[in-house]
C-alpha positions as CSV (number, residue, x, y, z in Angstrom):
1,X,5.5,35.8,-10.1
2,X,7.9,34.4,-7.4
3,X,8.5,30.8,-7.0
4,X,7.0,30.6,-3.6
5,X,3.8,32.3,-4.8
6,X,3.3,29.5,-7.3
7,X,2.9,26.9,-4.4
8,X,-0.6,26.3,-3.5
9,X,-1.4,24.5,-0.3
10,X,-1.7,25.0,3.6
11,X,1.4,26.3,5.1
12,X,2.6,24.0,7.8
13,X,5.2,23.9,10.6
14,X,6.6,20.3,11.4
15,X,7.5,19.5,14.9
16,X,9.5,16.5,16.0
17,X,10.5,15.0,19.4
18,X,13.7,12.9,19.6
19,X,13.7,10.6,22.6
20,X,16.5,8.6,21.4
21,X,14.4,5.6,20.6
22,X,14.5,6.3,16.7
23,X,17.5,4.9,14.9
24,X,17.6,7.7,12.5
25,X,15.4,10.8,13.8
26,X,16.6,13.1,10.9
27,X,15.4,10.6,8.4
28,X,12.0,10.4,10.2
29,X,11.7,14.1,9.9
30,X,12.6,14.0,6.3
31,X,9.9,11.5,5.6
32,X,7.5,13.6,7.5
33,X,8.3,16.5,5.2
34,X,7.8,14.2,2.1
35,X,4.4,13.1,3.6
36,X,3.3,16.7,4.0
37,X,4.4,17.7,0.5
38,X,2.5,14.5,-0.8
39,X,-0.7,15.9,0.9
40,X,-0.3,19.1,-1.0
41,X,1.0,21.2,1.9
42,X,3.7,23.8,1.9
43,X,6.3,23.2,4.7
44,X,7.5,26.7,6.0
45,X,9.5,25.5,9.0
46,X,10.7,22.5,11.1
47,X,11.5,22.6,14.7
48,X,12.7,19.8,16.9
49,X,13.4,18.9,20.6
50,X,15.6,16.3,22.1
51,X,14.1,15.0,25.4
52,X,14.3,11.7,27.3
53,X,10.6,11.0,27.4
54,X,7.3,12.2,25.8
55,X,5.4,14.8,27.7
56,X,2.0,13.3,28.6
57,X,0.1,16.7,28.4
58,X,1.9,18.3,25.4
59,X,4.0,15.6,23.7
60,X,6.9,18.1,23.5
61,X,8.1,20.0,26.6
62,X,5.7,22.6,28.0
63,X,8.4,25.2,27.6
64,X,9.0,24.3,24.1
65,X,5.2,24.8,23.2
66,X,5.7,28.5,23.5
67,X,8.7,28.5,21.2
68,X,6.5,26.4,18.6
69,X,3.8,29.0,18.9
70,X,6.1,31.9,18.2
71,X,7.9,30.1,15.5
72,X,4.5,29.3,13.8
73,X,3.6,33.0,13.8
74,X,7.0,33.9,12.2
75,X,6.9,31.4,9.4
76,X,3.1,32.2,9.0
77,X,2.0,28.5,9.5
78,X,-1.5,27.7,9.2
79,X,-1.2,24.3,10.7
80,X,1.2,22.4,13.0
81,X,2.1,18.7,12.2
82,X,3.7,16.5,14.8
83,X,6.1,13.7,13.9
84,X,4.3,10.9,15.8
85,X,0.7,10.0,16.8
86,X,-0.8,12.3,19.6
87,X,-3.2,11.2,22.2
88,X,-6.6,12.9,22.2
89,X,-5.7,15.0,25.2
90,X,-2.2,16.0,23.7
91,X,-4.0,17.2,20.6
92,X,-6.6,19.2,22.6
93,X,-3.9,20.8,24.8
94,X,-1.6,21.7,21.9
95,X,-4.5,23.1,19.9
96,X,-5.4,25.5,22.7
97,X,-1.9,26.5,23.4
98,X,-0.7,27.0,19.8
99,X,-4.1,28.5,18.8
100,X,-3.7,26.6,15.5
101,X,-5.1,23.4,14.0
102,X,-2.9,20.4,15.1
103,X,-2.3,17.3,13.1
104,X,-0.2,14.2,13.8
105,X,1.5,11.8,11.6
106,X,-1.4,9.3,11.6
107,X,-3.9,12.1,10.6
108,X,-1.4,13.3,7.8
109,X,-1.3,9.8,6.3
110,X,-5.0,9.5,6.5
111,X,-5.3,12.9,4.6
112,X,-3.0,11.5,2.0
113,X,-5.1,8.3,1.6
114,X,-8.2,10.4,1.3
115,X,-6.6,12.3,-1.6
116,X,-5.4,9.2,-3.4
117,X,-8.4,6.9,-3.1
118,X,-10.1,6.3,-6.4
119,X,-12.1,3.1,-6.2
120,X,-15.2,2.8,-4.1
121,X,-13.5,0.1,-1.9
122,X,-10.5,2.4,-1.2
123,X,-12.8,5.3,-0.3
124,X,-15.0,3.2,2.0
125,X,-11.8,2.0,3.7
126,X,-10.1,5.3,4.1
127,X,-13.3,6.8,5.5
128,X,-13.6,4.0,8.0
129,X,-10.1,4.6,9.2
130,X,-10.7,8.3,9.4
131,X,-13.7,7.9,11.5
132,X,-12.0,5.6,13.8
133,X,-9.3,8.1,14.3
134,X,-11.6,11.0,14.7
135,X,-14.0,9.5,17.3
136,X,-11.6,9.5,20.5
137,X,-10.4,12.9,19.3
138,X,-13.7,14.6,18.9
139,X,-13.4,17.4,21.5
140,X,-9.9,18.6,20.4
141,X,-10.7,18.4,16.7
142,X,-13.9,20.4,17.1
143,X,-11.8,23.2,18.7
144,X,-9.3,22.9,16.0
145,X,-12.0,23.2,13.3
146,X,-13.6,25.9,15.1
147,X,-10.5,28.1,14.7
148,X,-10.6,27.2,10.9
149,X,-14.3,27.5,10.4
150,X,-14.2,24.0,8.8
151,X,-16.2,20.8,9.1
152,X,-15.4,17.2,9.4
153,X,-16.9,13.6,9.3
154,X,-18.6,13.8,5.9
155,X,-20.0,17.3,6.1
156,X,-21.2,17.4,9.7
157,X,-21.6,21.0,10.9
158,X,-19.4,22.3,13.7
159,X,-21.8,25.0,14.8
160,X,-22.5,25.2,18.5
161,X,-20.7,23.6,21.4
162,X,-21.2,21.5,24.6
163,X,-21.7,17.9,25.5
164,X,-25.1,17.7,23.7
165,X,-23.5,18.6,20.3
166,X,-20.5,16.3,20.9
167,X,-22.8,13.3,21.7
168,X,-24.8,14.1,18.5
169,X,-21.5,14.0,16.5
170,X,-20.5,10.7,18.1
171,X,-23.9,9.1,17.3
172,X,-23.6,10.4,13.7
173,X,-20.0,8.9,13.3
174,X,-21.0,5.7,15.0
175,X,-24.0,5.4,12.6
176,X,-21.9,6.1,9.6
177,X,-19.2,3.6,10.6
178,X,-22.1,1.0,10.8
179,X,-23.2,1.9,7.3
180,X,-19.6,1.6,6.1
181,X,-18.9,-1.9,7.6
182,X,-22.0,-3.0,5.7
183,X,-20.9,-1.6,2.4
184,X,-17.3,-2.9,2.9
185,X,-18.7,-6.4,3.6
186,X,-20.5,-6.3,0.2
187,X,-17.3,-5.0,-1.6
188,X,-15.2,-7.6,0.2
189,X,-17.6,-10.4,-1.0
190,X,-17.1,-9.2,-4.6
191,X,-13.4,-9.0,-4.3
192,X,-13.3,-12.5,-2.8
193,X,-15.5,-13.8,-5.7
194,X,-13.0,-12.3,-8.1
195,X,-10.1,-13.7,-6.2
196,X,-11.8,-17.2,-6.3
197,X,-12.3,-16.9,-10.0
198,X,-8.6,-16.1,-10.5
199,X,-7.7,-19.1,-8.3
200,X,-10.0,-21.4,-10.3
201,X,-8.1,-20.6,-13.4
202,X,-5.1,-22.2,-11.8
203,X,-2.9,-19.2,-13.0
204,X,-0.5,-18.4,-10.2
205,X,-0.9,-15.2,-8.1
206,X,2.0,-12.8,-7.5
207,X,1.9,-9.8,-5.4
208,X,4.2,-6.7,-5.5
209,X,4.9,-5.3,-2.0
210,X,7.4,-2.8,-0.5
211,X,7.9,0.5,1.0
212,X,6.1,3.3,-0.5
213,X,7.7,4.9,-3.7
214,X,10.0,1.9,-4.3
215,X,8.9,1.5,-7.8
216,X,6.2,-1.2,-7.7
217,X,3.8,0.5,-10.1
218,X,6.7,1.2,-12.5
219,X,7.6,-2.5,-12.6
220,X,3.9,-3.6,-13.3
221,X,3.6,-1.1,-16.0
222,X,6.9,-2.1,-17.8
223,X,5.8,-5.8,-17.6
224,X,2.5,-4.8,-19.1
225,X,4.3,-3.2,-22.1
226,X,6.3,-6.3,-22.6
227,X,3.7,-9.1,-22.0
228,X,0.3,-7.6,-21.2
229,X,-2.8,-7.0,-23.4
230,X,-4.1,-3.5,-23.8
231,X,-1.1,-2.2,-21.8
232,X,-1.9,1.4,-22.3
233,X,-5.4,0.9,-21.0
234,X,-4.4,-1.2,-18.1
235,X,-1.4,0.9,-17.0
236,X,-1.5,2.2,-13.4
237,X,-0.5,5.6,-12.2
238,X,3.3,5.8,-11.4
239,X,4.7,8.9,-9.8
240,X,7.8,9.8,-7.8
241,X,5.9,10.6,-4.6
242,X,4.8,8.8,-1.4
243,X,1.6,6.7,-1.7
244,X,1.0,7.7,-5.5
245,X,-0.9,4.4,-5.7
246,X,-3.5,3.5,-3.2
247,X,-5.7,1.0,-5.0
248,X,-4.8,-2.6,-5.6
249,X,-4.5,-3.5,-9.2
250,X,-4.3,-7.0,-10.6
251,X,-3.1,-7.7,-14.2
252,X,-2.3,-10.9,-16.1
253,X,1.3,-11.2,-17.4
254,X,2.3,-13.8,-20.0
255,X,6.2,-13.7,-20.1
256,X,6.4,-16.1,-23.2
257,X,3.9,-14.0,-25.4
258,X,0.6,-15.2,-26.6
259,X,1.5,-18.7,-27.5
260,X,-0.4,-21.8,-26.0
261,X,2.6,-22.7,-23.9
262,X,3.0,-19.4,-22.1
263,X,3.6,-19.4,-18.2
264,X,1.1,-16.6,-17.2
265,X,0.7,-15.1,-13.8
266,X,-1.5,-12.5,-12.1
267,X,0.6,-9.7,-10.8
268,X,-1.0,-7.4,-8.1
269,X,0.4,-3.9,-7.3
270,X,-0.5,-3.1,-3.6
271,X,-0.5,0.0,-1.5
272,X,3.0,0.8,-0.2
273,X,4.0,0.4,3.4
274,X,5.6,3.1,5.5
275,X,7.2,3.4,9.0
276,X,4.7,4.0,11.7
277,X,1.8,3.1,9.3
278,X,-1.4,3.6,11.4
279,X,-2.8,0.2,12.7
280,X,-6.3,1.5,11.7
281,X,-5.2,1.7,8.1
282,X,-3.7,-1.9,8.0
283,X,-7.0,-3.1,9.5
284,X,-9.2,-1.1,7.2
285,X,-7.3,-2.1,4.2
286,X,-7.2,-5.8,5.2
287,X,-9.5,-6.9,2.5
288,X,-7.5,-5.2,-0.1
289,X,-4.2,-6.7,1.3
290,X,-5.8,-10.2,1.1
291,X,-4.2,-10.1,-2.3
292,X,-0.9,-10.5,-0.5
293,X,-2.1,-13.2,1.8
294,X,-3.5,-15.4,-1.0
295,X,-0.4,-15.0,-3.3
296,X,1.7,-17.9,-4.4
297,X,4.7,-15.6,-4.5
298,X,5.7,-12.2,-3.1
299,X,7.9,-9.8,-5.0
300,X,9.4,-7.6,-2.4
301,X,10.4,-4.2,-4.2
302,X,13.2,-2.3,-2.4
303,X,14.5,1.2,-3.4
304,X,18.2,0.4,-3.4
305,X,19.1,4.0,-3.9
306,X,17.8,5.0,-0.5
307,X,20.5,4.9,2.2
308,X,17.8,3.6,4.6
309,X,16.7,0.7,2.4
310,X,17.5,-1.9,5.1
311,X,15.3,-0.2,7.5
312,X,12.4,0.0,5.0
313,X,12.9,-3.7,4.2
314,X,12.4,-4.4,7.9
315,X,9.2,-2.3,8.0
316,X,7.8,-4.2,5.1
317,X,8.9,-7.6,6.7
318,X,7.1,-6.5,9.9
319,X,3.9,-5.5,8.0
320,X,3.8,-8.8,6.2
321,X,4.0,-10.7,9.5
322,X,1.2,-8.7,10.7
323,X,-0.8,-9.6,7.6
324,X,0.1,-13.4,8.3
325,X,2.0,-13.3,5.0
326,X,5.5,-13.7,6.3
327,X,6.0,-17.3,5.3
328,X,5.0,-16.9,1.6
329,X,7.9,-17.6,-0.9
330,X,9.4,-14.3,-2.0
331,X,11.8,-12.6,-4.6
332,X,13.6,-9.5,-3.6
333,X,14.0,-6.8,-6.0
334,X,16.6,-4.1,-5.4
335,X,15.2,-1.5,-7.7
336,X,16.8,1.8,-8.8
337,X,20.2,0.1,-8.6
338,X,21.3,2.5,-11.4
339,X,21.6,5.2,-9.0
340,X,24.2,3.4,-6.9
341,X,27.7,2.5,-8.2
342,X,26.3,-0.7,-9.6
343,X,27.0,-0.7,-13.4
344,X,25.9,-3.8,-15.4
345,X,22.3,-4.4,-14.7
346,X,20.4,-6.5,-14.1
347,X,22.3,-8.7,-11.7
348,X,20.7,-11.8,-10.5
349,X,21.8,-13.8,-7.3
350,X,19.5,-16.6,-6.4
351,X,16.1,-15.1,-5.7
352,X,17.5,-11.6,-5.6
353,X,17.6,-9.2,-8.7
354,X,19.3,-5.8,-8.9
355,X,17.6,-3.9,-11.6
356,X,16.3,-0.3,-12.8
357,X,12.7,-0.6,-13.7
358,X,12.3,3.1,-15.0
359,X,15.1,2.3,-17.6
360,X,13.6,-1.1,-18.4
361,X,16.8,-2.8,-17.2
362,X,15.8,-6.2,-15.6
363,X,12.0,-6.2,-16.4
364,X,12.2,-9.4,-18.6
365,X,14.6,-11.1,-16.3
366,X,12.3,-10.4,-13.3
367,X,9.3,-11.7,-15.3
368,X,11.4,-14.9,-16.0
369,X,12.3,-15.3,-12.3
370,X,8.7,-15.1,-11.4
371,X,7.6,-17.6,-14.0
372,X,10.4,-20.1,-12.9
373,X,9.4,-19.7,-9.3
374,X,5.6,-20.2,-9.6
375,X,6.0,-22.9,-12.2
376,X,8.8,-24.7,-10.6
377,X,6.5,-27.7,-9.5
378,X,4.7,-27.8,-12.8
379,X,5.3,-29.9,-15.8
380,X,3.7,-30.0,-19.3
381,X,2.3,-33.5,-20.4
382,X,0.2,-34.9,-23.2
383,X,-2.3,-37.5,-22.2
384,X,-5.1,-39.4,-23.8
385,X,-8.0,-40.2,-21.4
386,X,-10.6,-42.9,-22.4
387,X,-14.1,-41.5,-22.4
388,X,-15.0,-43.6,-19.3
389,X,-12.4,-41.5,-17.3
390,X,-14.4,-38.3,-17.4
391,X,-13.9,-37.7,-13.8
392,X,-10.1,-37.4,-14.4
393,X,-10.8,-35.1,-17.3
394,X,-12.9,-32.9,-15.0
395,X,-10.2,-33.0,-12.4
396,X,-7.7,-31.6,-14.9
397,X,-10.0,-29.0,-16.0
398,X,-10.3,-27.7,-12.6
399,X,-6.8,-28.2,-11.3
400,X,-4.6,-27.7,-14.3
401,X,-3.9,-25.3,-17.2
402,X,-5.3,-26.9,-20.3
403,X,-3.1,-25.9,-23.2
404,X,-4.8,-27.9,-25.9
405,X,-7.7,-30.4,-26.1
406,X,-9.1,-32.7,-28.8
407,X,-12.0,-35.1,-28.9
408,X,-10.7,-38.2,-30.7
409,X,-12.1,-41.6,-31.4
410,X,-10.1,-43.3,-28.5
411,X,-10.9,-40.5,-26.0
412,X,-10.1,-36.9,-24.9
413,X,-6.4,-35.9,-25.8
414,X,-5.2,-33.1,-23.6
415,X,-1.9,-31.2,-23.5
416,X,-1.8,-29.8,-19.9
417,X,0.5,-27.9,-17.6
418,X,-0.1,-29.3,-14.1
419,X,1.5,-30.1,-10.8
420,X,4.3,-32.9,-11.0
421,X,2.4,-34.9,-8.4
422,X,-0.7,-35.0,-10.5
423,X,1.3,-35.8,-13.7
424,X,2.9,-38.7,-11.9
425,X,-0.4,-40.0,-10.7
426,X,-2.5,-39.6,-13.8
427,X,-0.1,-39.2,-16.9
428,X,2.1,-42.0,-16.3
């Protein structure tokens, strides 16, 4: 069997338009190819055009459309994917002219998210974003799917045509979106309850963020192996592909082992960011990304081996600002540094660390950095409170980490890890 016959997936042609606004158009097209492969598609060709402005009717130039149609036939493409978001009219016009299903970058990312979603919350969020995307494109997508003989919107039939059928589809989508909003409100309340319980434990909360495929899940898994409980059962999926992990996972890390004086923290692995991440997805995943907004510390993971890592860092910074999390203290992790000329790893510089998570070079040092940051304003104190000071004991139970506690004849003896201000006020 030939190698190309082993590949299973829709054959696609990628189309890009370089208007000169992109800092690195070639990189953007390579990323689109990686996205298509992450969606299980087989890229059979790439065609690009350089033009000063987007064509309002076809996105690319009208003369280029015929070239794309002929090239799609030559490479036996079953679908054409464009490198940017298309308007509903552009998608409709291109579908008619190319006589093939048309997909844009946003639709492609939505397809990947639909494939990766595992938890109920993620599935609800993805379906909400997909329906928001579909609704204004209903006419063009119906024509596309008519050529495929497929369906969309959760099994809605595409038989028949005309305004009556389209209106029926719109009503079905709007009704489903209303149902999804109610289900998501329930899931969001449950997540908020869990978040509050973690907050009440007074254990600091740390969020891993960064560009997709930077190594966040690898870092979490290696920390679990070193310091977590039931690390094999609690490990998350790690794979060298875009958006391998979609769901937010939170694990408790105890850098100093199981002793009573450990500096534990909750570590959350969040969905990766990407350039041109659809706004609808950021909005749909807002409840999941609350783990970032509520974090005491952000660990920004960067793929240092990627020549475009600075651009990827900027994308992450912009997304954090959009999430109103731009001012949270952070550590910057330059991961995969072993693939550069850097030899001795890890290297630590202030709140920056160069490491290689896959080789477990820097995991322990990063855990120590995190603990030092989140516990920088905490001290350990031993104090004896008379029994008539029960209100102070209750305060420490709620606002500190009680390491040890004994009921003695003179009162309640406690060994606590607390904020320095509380120690100065109550433990003098």
